[in-house]
Residue, then its C-alpha position, 0 to 999 in steps of 0.5 A: m377187652q369186651a369183658r373188661a368193658h362190660a365190667l366197667i361200663p354198663g352195656g360195654a359202650h356209651t351208646y346203645a346203638k354201638g353195643d354188642d347186642q347190635y352186632p353179631v358175635l364175629a363183629p370187631g369189638f373195638l375200633a382204633r382209628g378211621k380215615g375217610c370211610h375206612v376204619w381199623d379195629v384193635d387187631g389191625n383189620e380194615f373195614i369200609e364203614y357205612g355207619m359213619g358214627l351213627r350218621a354224624v360223620t358226613l365228610g369222612h373220618a379225620y377229614a383234614p380241613v375240619v380237624e385242622a380248623a378244630h386244632r387251630q382253635m384248640l391252641l387258643g383255648e376251648n372254653y372261656t369265662r365269657p362268650a367267645a367271638i367264634e360263637l357269633d361267627c358260627a351263629e351267622q354261618f349257621l343262620s345263613l346256611i339253614e335259611g328261614f330262622d331268626m335265632v340259634k342256640f348251640g349245644k353238644n348233642g341232639s337230645d339236649a337241643t330237642t328237649a330244649a325245643v320242647r321246653l320252649a314250646r311248653a313255656y310259649t304255649g302254657r301247655d303240658l302235652i307233647a305229640r310225637c311221631a310213633d313211627q320214628p325211632f329216637f328223639s331224645v334221651d330225656d324222660w319226655f321221650i324215653g318214658d314213651t318207649a319200652m325202656s321206660a323203667g325209672i321214669p315216673k308214670a306222671i311224666q310218661e302220660l304227658t307224651l302222646q303218639f300219632r302215626y306218620n303219614n296219617i294226619d287224622s291220627l294227629r287231628s284226633l289227639f287235638e280233638q281228644n285234648p283240646g287246648r292241651i298240646a304244646c307241640v308236635v315233634l317229628e322228623a320230616a322223613t326217615a326211610v319213608e317219604p311223606e305223602p303229598d301234603f302230609l307235612r303241610s297239613v301237620q304245619e297247618l294243624c299246629r297253626s290252627e291249634g296253637a301248638v308249636f311245630i318242632l322239626d327234628e333234623m338230626i339226620t335230614g339236616f346236612r343230608w337232604h339239602n344244605a338248608g335242611a329237609k324243610r327246604v325240600y318239602g316246602i315247610s316252615p317249622d317254628l323250631s328245628t333241631f340239628g346235630k350229627g353231620m353239623g360238625n363232621g363227628f365233633s360234638v355240636s348241635a343246634l336249636a333254631g327257630r322263630r325269634d318270639i319263641m327262642e327269645l324266651g330263653g334270652l334276656q330281652h323280654d318281660r315274661e318268665r325266664v326259660f332255662l334254655l341250653s345252658t351247659t358248661h361245654g355248650a359252646e366249646t370253641h373247637s367244636l364250633a370251629a369244626a362246624i364252621e369248616t364243615m358248613q363252608t365245605y358244604r357250600r364249596d364242594n357240593v357235598i350233598e350232591y355227592l352223597y346222593r350220587q354215591g348212594e344211588r351208585l350203591r343202591t343200583g349195585i345192590n338192587r342188581a344183586i337182589d334181582s340176580l339172586g331172586l331176593k326181592g321181598s327178602f332183602e330191600v334197600l330203603g330211603r333216600p340215596s344220601n341216607m339209606v338203610y336195609a330191611t332183612r326178612d325171613q322165609s315168610q318175608q317178615p322182619s328178622q333180626a336173625f337175618r339181619a345178624l347174618f347179613l352183618q356177619e357176612t359183610i363183616r367177613r368181607g371187610l364191611i361194617m354196615p349197620s346201615l347204608v350211609v355214605s359219606f363224602s369220602h366214599s369213592d367209586a372204588d369203595i362203592d364198587r368193592t362194597i357192591e361186590a362184597i354184598g353180592e357175596a353176602l347175599q348168596v349166603y343169605r339166599r342159602a339161609l332162606e332155603d336151609g334155615v338161618e341157624r345153619y349159617l349164623i354163628g351165635r345169637p341174633v342181634k336185638p332191637v335197642f328198645r326192649k323191656f328186658n335184656 
């Protein structure tokens, strides 16, 4: 199947993060089904999953209330010639949950929403330059971002030069961009946090700098939204972005995203103004009704069942167990759990405590052998105590192999080649 896939699909998959180069050679090639936090590959092997659809599945695979809501809507049709009433219902649900915004526009993926935010910012300010956080891995598949990465092939240099970089938790690096480009920066784009938390006042300083310089403050909440707080990371950190983008967990795996923000900016994409029109998120499937039904049910589940509290609790249980294994094996500095309990990742390091793709491949290999698919440590509402405890046991066994590899050399234990970063110039 893998040979057929690579013959028919560039890269063998439709998402780079799911590609063969991201996993060891012993990884399952194709998954066939999922239920809760468990998945089964095409050969019938069962795994507990901690990628959860690149963090898009927060409640669990095939979560019944969401699937049933989408199915009921499908029976009424998925796409009409005029707006569907459910578009208004979903907008009202979203704006009441994610407080502090005036308007929302739905799309199908996060890239479209974030690029639409950038386009709005440019139209609103009349400026061209974009300042984006250099320490955060992904914002969009579109040229304004990809042209600023190692995989810039196919993107004109003129477009590449319109995106500038600043460092996370370094307000002076952003201030320098404004000083070097007076009156030219349309917007600042960043996530509130990844595995690294903001320093005190960093995010507020970004917000204040945007206000004083006349730039639009865009907060990417693709991951933090529906994992940090019901109202998003902006509530956690006490900030007020001009525009925010959401996706991933918003529909529990169904394809839906959102751009929300201030009325005076958002309305540029509407009909009730006399300025130049902005082409804003107009796609054939942008308000596909069954995805909006899934989003509504997901948001109602968050309100009703304290989902985020559960994510924090299960993540902390997992972190505590893994840290106990790290301490018992003397692996501090070689293997580390990072991030908030609701969205954890891990760091793999070699004998010199330098980041290592080979040791990442080894850890993936050994956890897969023990029934885990673990590109990250992302929990869902379906991860039970029994799932977490079984995971901790398996990781403890995998880390024993990891320790032997530190002593004997990783090449003695890793089968095949290491994994690779997505953003690289050549294969």
